[in-house]
C-alpha positions in Angstrom: -14.0 6.2 22.2 -13.0 8.3 19.2 -14.5 7.9 15.6 -12.7 5.3 13.8 -13.1 5.9 10.8 -11.6 3.9 7.2 -9.6 5.0 3.9 -12.6 3.7 1.7 -15.4 5.4 4.0 -13.2 8.8 3.9 -12.8 8.5 -0.4 -16.5 7.5 -0.7 -17.5 11.0 1.0 -15.0 12.4 -1.0 -16.8 10.9 -3.9 -20.6 12.1 -2.4 -19.2 15.2 -1.7 -17.4 16.1 -5.4 -20.7 14.8 -7.4 -23.9 16.3 -8.6 -27.4 14.7 -7.9 -30.0 14.7 -10.1 -32.1 12.7 -8.2 -32.4 13.7 -4.2 -33.5 10.6 -3.5 -30.4 9.3 -4.8 -28.6 12.0 -2.9 -30.3 10.6 0.6 -30.1 7.2 0.2 -26.0 7.8 0.0 -26.0 9.9 2.3 -27.7 7.5 4.9 -25.3 4.9 3.6 -22.6 7.0 4.3 -23.7 7.4 7.7 -24.5 3.9 8.4 -20.9 3.0 7.3 -19.2 5.7 9.9 -22.1 4.1 12.7 -19.8 1.1 12.1 -23.1 -1.0 10.1 -22.8 -3.8 8.3 -23.6 -3.5 4.8 -23.1 -6.2 2.2 -20.3 -6.2 -0.1 -20.3 -4.3 -3.3 -19.6 -6.0 -6.9 -16.6 -4.1 -7.2 -15.4 -4.9 -3.6 -16.1 -8.6 -4.3 -14.4 -8.8 -7.6 -11.5 -7.4 -5.8 -12.0 -10.1 -3.3 -11.7 -12.8 -5.9 -9.0 -11.1 -7.6 -7.1 -11.1 -4.4 -7.3 -15.2 -4.2 -6.7 -15.7 -7.6 -3.4 -14.4 -7.3 -2.6 -15.8 -4.1 -3.4 -19.1 -3.8 -4.1 -19.2 -7.7 -7.1 -21.8 -8.6 -7.1 -24.4 -11.1 -7.3 -22.7 -14.6 -10.6 -24.3 -16.2 -11.4 -24.3 -20.2 -14.3 -22.3 -21.3 -16.6 -22.2 -24.2 -15.7 -18.7 -26.1 -12.3 -18.3 -24.6 -8.6 -19.4 -26.1 -7.0 -20.1 -23.7 -7.4 -21.4 -19.9 -9.3 -19.5 -17.7 -9.1 -19.1 -13.5 -12.5 -19.4 -12.0 -13.0 -18.1 -8.8 -16.3 -17.9 -6.6 -16.7 -15.2 -4.3 -19.7 -15.3 -1.9 -21.9 -17.0 -5.0 -20.5 -15.1 -7.6 -18.2 -16.3 -10.4 -15.5 -14.8 -11.2 -13.1 -15.3 -14.3 -9.7 -14.2 -14.7 -7.3 -14.1 -17.9 -4.2 -16.9 -16.6 -1.5 -15.2 -18.5 -2.5 -11.5 -17.0 -3.2 -12.8 -13.4 -0.1 -14.8 -13.8 1.8 -11.5 -15.2 0.7 -9.6 -12.0 1.2 -12.4 -9.7 5.5 -12.1 -11.1 5.4 -8.7 -9.8 4.7 -9.2 -6.4 8.3 -9.7 -4.6 8.9 -13.0 -2.5 9.5 -11.0 0.3 5.9 -9.7 0.3 4.6 -9.4 4.0 0.8 -9.3 2.9 -2.2 -8.0 4.4 -0.8 -5.4 7.0 -3.5 -4.3 9.2 -3.0 -1.1 11.6 -4.4 2.0 13.3 -3.0 5.9 12.9 -4.5 8.4 14.8 -4.9 11.5 12.9 -6.6 14.7 15.1 -8.0 12.3 17.7 -10.1 10.0 15.1 -8.4 6.1 14.3 -8.3 5.5 10.6 -7.6 1.7 10.0 -6.5 0.8 7.1 -5.3 -2.9 5.8 -2.2 -2.5 2.9 -2.5 -5.6 0.8 1.8 -6.1 1.1 4.7 -4.2 2.2 8.1 -5.1 1.1 10.7 -3.2 2.4 9.6 1.0 2.3 7.1 -0.1 -0.4 3.4 -0.1 0.2 1.6 -2.6 -1.9 -1.7 -2.7 -3.2 -3.7 -3.7 -6.4 -6.6 -2.4 -8.0 -9.6 -3.2 -9.9 -11.4 -1.4 -12.1 -14.2 -1.9 -14.5 -12.4 0.2 -17.4 -9.2 1.6 -18.3 -7.8 2.7 -13.9 -8.0 6.6 -13.7 -4.6 7.1 -12.6 -5.6 10.7 -11.6 -8.1 8.9 -9.1 -6.0 7.1 -7.1 -2.6 9.0 -7.2 -5.2 11.9 -5.1 -6.5 9.4 -2.9 -6.2 9.5 1.0 -5.8 6.2 0.9 -2.3 6.0 0.1 -1.5 8.7 2.5 -2.7 6.8 5.2 -1.0 3.9 3.9 2.3 5.6 4.0 1.4 7.4 7.6 0.2 4.3 9.5 2.9 1.7 8.0 5.7 4.3 7.7 6.6 3.2 4.1 8.2 5.7 1.4 6.7 4.8 -1.3 2.9 3.1 -2.0 
């Protein structure tokens, strides 16, 4: 049975490798987490993962807008695994409007590279375009995503020309 990895595990390893750790215990814990992921052991979703899931939910089947104290306009409220996420309705609808009507959503696959099975799930395919939505806690680091292996795996696995 070949080694099976996801783009996120590979990206996590790249981040781990390129980071300087001040605390050896923190470094050892992160390495142990990566090894567990490679072995296929389940780990709880991170806050960032839950936020991405909530954002997809808000775009794919928008929840009802609710009025919230302190917000001037109604917001989209989504609950994922007991965590509440609030989205600016105007921004979420603007992003949703950019998603083509013929988009094939959540395309999964496996591509073999050097005897390693690379499992992927791209948010969508539209013609020769792969589509991926990202959420961040701060400004987006374009260089981080531009140089990511994730896109390359999507392009290789789907035969898309752009992502």
